[in-house]
C-alpha positions in Angstrom: -2.0 -21.1 -15.5 -5.6 -20.7 -14.4 -5.1 -23.1 -11.5 -2.1 -21.4 -9.9 -2.5 -19.6 -6.6 0.3 -18.1 -4.6 0.0 -17.7 -0.8 2.5 -15.9 1.5 2.6 -17.7 4.9 3.6 -15.2 7.6 6.2 -16.9 9.8 6.9 -14.1 12.3 9.8 -11.7 12.6 13.5 -11.4 13.5 15.7 -8.5 14.5 18.9 -7.6 12.7 21.3 -4.7 12.8 21.0 -2.5 9.7 24.7 -3.2 8.8 23.8 -6.9 8.4 21.0 -6.0 6.0 23.1 -3.5 4.0 26.6 -4.9 4.1 29.2 -2.2 4.8 26.5 0.5 4.2 24.0 0.6 7.0 22.8 2.7 8.7 23.2 0.6 11.8 20.5 0.0 14.4 17.8 -2.5 15.1 15.6 -3.4 12.1 12.7 -5.9 12.5 12.3 -8.1 9.4 9.6 -10.5 8.3 10.1 -14.2 7.6 7.7 -16.1 5.5 7.2 -19.2 3.3 5.4 -19.4 0.0 2.7 -21.9 -0.9 2.1 -22.4 -4.7 -1.2 -24.2 -5.3 -0.9 -25.6 -8.8 -2.6 -28.1 -11.1 0.5 -30.3 -10.6 0.3 -30.2 -6.8 1.0 -28.0 -3.7 4.6 -26.7 -3.7 5.9 -25.1 -0.5 8.9 -22.8 -1.0 10.9 -22.8 2.3 9.4 -23.5 5.8 10.4 -20.5 8.0 12.2 -20.6 11.4 11.6 -22.6 14.5 11.0 -20.4 17.5 12.6 -22.7 20.1 15.7 -23.3 17.9 16.1 -19.6 17.3 15.8 -18.8 21.0 18.5 -21.5 21.8 21.0 -20.4 19.2 20.1 -16.9 18.0 18.2 -15.3 20.8 19.8 -12.0 20.0 17.6 -11.9 16.9 14.6 -11.6 19.3 12.2 -13.8 17.3 8.5 -13.2 17.5 6.1 -16.0 16.3 2.5 -16.7 17.2 1.0 -20.2 16.9 -0.6 -19.0 13.7 2.8 -18.1 12.3 4.3 -21.6 12.7 4.1 -23.6 9.5 1.3 -25.9 10.8 -0.6 -22.8 12.1 -0.2 -20.9 8.9 -1.4 -23.8 6.8 -4.4 -24.2 9.2 -5.5 -20.7 8.3 -5.9 -22.0 4.7 -7.7 -25.1 5.8 -4.7 -27.3 5.2 -2.4 -29.6 7.2 1.3 -30.4 6.6 0.2 -33.7 5.0 -1.5 -31.8 2.2 1.9 -30.5 0.9 3.3 -32.5 -2.0 6.7 -30.9 -2.5 9.0 -28.9 -0.2 11.6 -26.8 -2.1 14.2 -25.2 0.1 15.9 -22.3 -1.6 18.8 -22.7 0.9 19.2 -24.1 4.4 19.7 -21.0 6.6 17.7 -21.5 9.8 14.9 -19.1 8.8 14.1 -21.1 5.7 14.2 -24.7 6.9 12.9 -24.6 10.5 9.6 -26.2 9.6 10.9 -29.0 7.4 10.5 -31.5 10.1 6.7 -31.3 9.7 6.8 -32.7 6.2 8.3 -36.2 6.4 6.0 -37.5 3.6 6.7 -34.7 1.1 9.1 -34.9 -1.9 12.1 -32.6 -1.0 14.2 -30.7 -3.5 17.2 -28.4 -3.1 20.4 -27.4 -4.9 22.7 -30.4 -5.2 25.4 -28.7 -3.0 23.3 -27.2 -0.2 23.1 -30.2 2.1 26.8 -30.8 1.8 27.4 -27.2 2.7 25.2 -27.5 5.8 27.2 -30.5 6.8 30.5 -28.6 6.6 29.9 -24.8 6.4 32.5 -22.1 6.5 33.2 -20.8 10.0 31.3 -17.6 9.2 28.2 -19.7 8.1 27.7 -21.7 11.3 24.9 -19.6 12.7 23.2 -19.4 9.4 23.3 -23.2 9.1 22.4 -23.8 12.7 19.1 -25.5 12.4 19.9 -29.0 11.2 16.5 -30.6 11.9 15.9 -30.7 8.2 18.5 -33.4 7.5 19.7 -36.5 9.4 22.9 -36.3 7.2 23.6 -32.8 8.3 22.8 -33.3 11.9 25.1 -36.4 12.1 27.9 -34.6 10.3 27.7 -31.7 12.8 27.4 -34.0 15.9 23.8 -32.8 16.7 21.7 -35.9 16.2 20.1 -35.3 19.6 18.1 -32.4 18.1 16.3 -34.8 15.7 13.1 -35.1 17.8 10.4 -35.4 15.2 11.0 -38.9 13.8 13.5 -37.7 11.2 15.3 -40.5 9.3 17.7 -40.5 6.3 14.8 -41.7 4.2 12.4 -38.9 5.0 15.0 -36.2 5.0 16.6 -37.1 1.6 16.6 -34.4 -1.0 16.6 -34.5 -4.8 19.5 -32.4 -5.9 19.1 -29.9 -8.8 21.3 -27.2 -10.4 20.8 -24.4 -12.9 17.6 -22.8 -13.9 14.6 -25.2 -14.4 10.8 -25.4 -14.2 9.5 -26.9 -11.0 6.0 -27.1 -12.4 4.5 -25.5 -15.5 5.0 -21.8 -15.1 7.0 -22.1 -11.9 10.6 -21.2 -12.8 13.4 -21.8 -10.3 16.3 -19.4 -10.9 19.8 -20.2 -9.7 21.0 -17.2 -7.7 24.1 -18.3 -5.7 26.2 -16.0 -3.6 24.0 -15.7 -0.4 24.7 -19.4 -0.1 26.3 -22.0 -2.4 23.0 -23.1 -3.9 20.5 -20.3 -3.4 17.4 -20.2 -5.6 14.9 -17.5 -6.5 11.6 -18.2 -8.1 9.4 -16.7 -10.8 5.7 -17.7 -11.0 3.6 -17.1 -14.1 0.0 -15.9 -13.4 -3.1 -16.1 -15.5 -4.5 -12.8 -14.4 -1.5 -10.6 -13.8 2.2 -10.0 -14.3 4.6 -12.8 -13.3 5.7 -12.8 -9.6 9.5 -12.7 -9.0 10.2 -14.1 -5.6 13.7 -12.7 -5.0 14.1 -14.6 -1.7 17.5 -13.9 -0.1 19.3 -13.0 -3.3 18.3 -9.5 -2.1 16.7 -9.0 1.3 14.9 -5.7 0.3 14.1 -3.5 -2.7 17.0 -1.2 -1.7 19.4 -4.2 -1.7 18.4 -5.0 -5.3 18.4 -1.4 -6.5 21.9 -0.7 -5.1 23.4 -4.1 -5.6 24.2 -4.1 -1.8 23.7 -7.6 -0.4 23.3 -8.6 3.2 26.3 -9.4 5.2 25.3 -13.1 5.4 26.8 -14.5 2.3 29.3 -17.0 1.0 30.5 -15.2 -2.2 29.7 -11.5 -2.5 30.9 -11.3 -6.1 28.6 -14.2 -7.1 25.8 -12.5 -5.1 26.1 -9.3 -7.2 26.0 -11.3 -10.4 22.8 -13.0 -9.1 21.2 -9.7 -8.3 21.9 -8.4 -11.8 20.4 -11.6 -13.2 17.2 -11.0 -11.1 17.0 -7.4 -12.4 17.4 -8.4 -16.0 14.8 -11.2 -15.8 12.3 -9.0 -14.0 12.7 -6.4 -16.6 12.5 -8.9 -19.5 9.3 -10.4 -18.2 7.8 -7.3 -16.6 7.7 -9.3 -13.3 6.4 -7.9 -10.0 9.1 -8.1 -7.3 8.6 -9.6 -3.9 11.4 -9.5 -1.2 12.1 -11.9 1.6 13.0 -9.5 4.5 11.6 -6.1 3.5 9.1 -5.1 6.2 7.8 -2.1 4.4 7.1 -4.2 1.3 5.8 -7.1 3.3 3.1 -5.0 5.0 1.6 -4.5 1.6 1.6 -8.2 0.6 -1.5 -10.4 0.7 -0.9 -13.0 3.5 -2.8 -15.9 5.1 -5.9 -17.0 3.0 -5.5 -14.0 0.7 -3.7 -15.2 -2.4 -2.3 -14.0 -5.7 -3.4 -15.6 -9.0 
């Protein structure tokens, strides 16, 4: 695993009420949360886990989340800080298709794309309470057409360059990069554990638990499809992290994120 480097690409922030972060617990009130993508630079290629949110889309559909995003926090801008361009990414793996995890997909028409086998279909026909989560359909011509929003495909998207390889269950994306099926937040949500040559494994919890407190108390966010499945997934994450002595990283925990290495500073 000597060639593996893990970069956190700062994608800006969003605003949620505390009751949405800690479902039925709170406390309520405005909480600003980070959004980021993860670049895994590996001997087998460059793997991008999620692509963050698109500012214009978020202002159009979810302005109440008061997004903040500088040019350097867009996916192209964040990659530029590393001396890279979107064309340098080999694989885009979407852990799920909520708007804050797929907004930059349109910049990677050339990349191999992978997701859970049921995620695109869910975005095409989400539950009523999932519509805002699955609001950015620029990642998929199939989803945009199914939802009557083809007019939002403005970056040359085609069925060919927005086609995903469907996966299921736990599997190895590349040697030492373990994708962990953690449904509940969405139908096909994934977490990720990355082995490192020089340190403990990194457990990227992603949206299986927004914050450390979520995981410790088994209290998920209010944005979910199946809360019982979500609790089972959190227990799975806790067991795997303990078994492998993995260091935990959370998707929307501002206190934790402020301690993470970001930009050109990487983990290895």
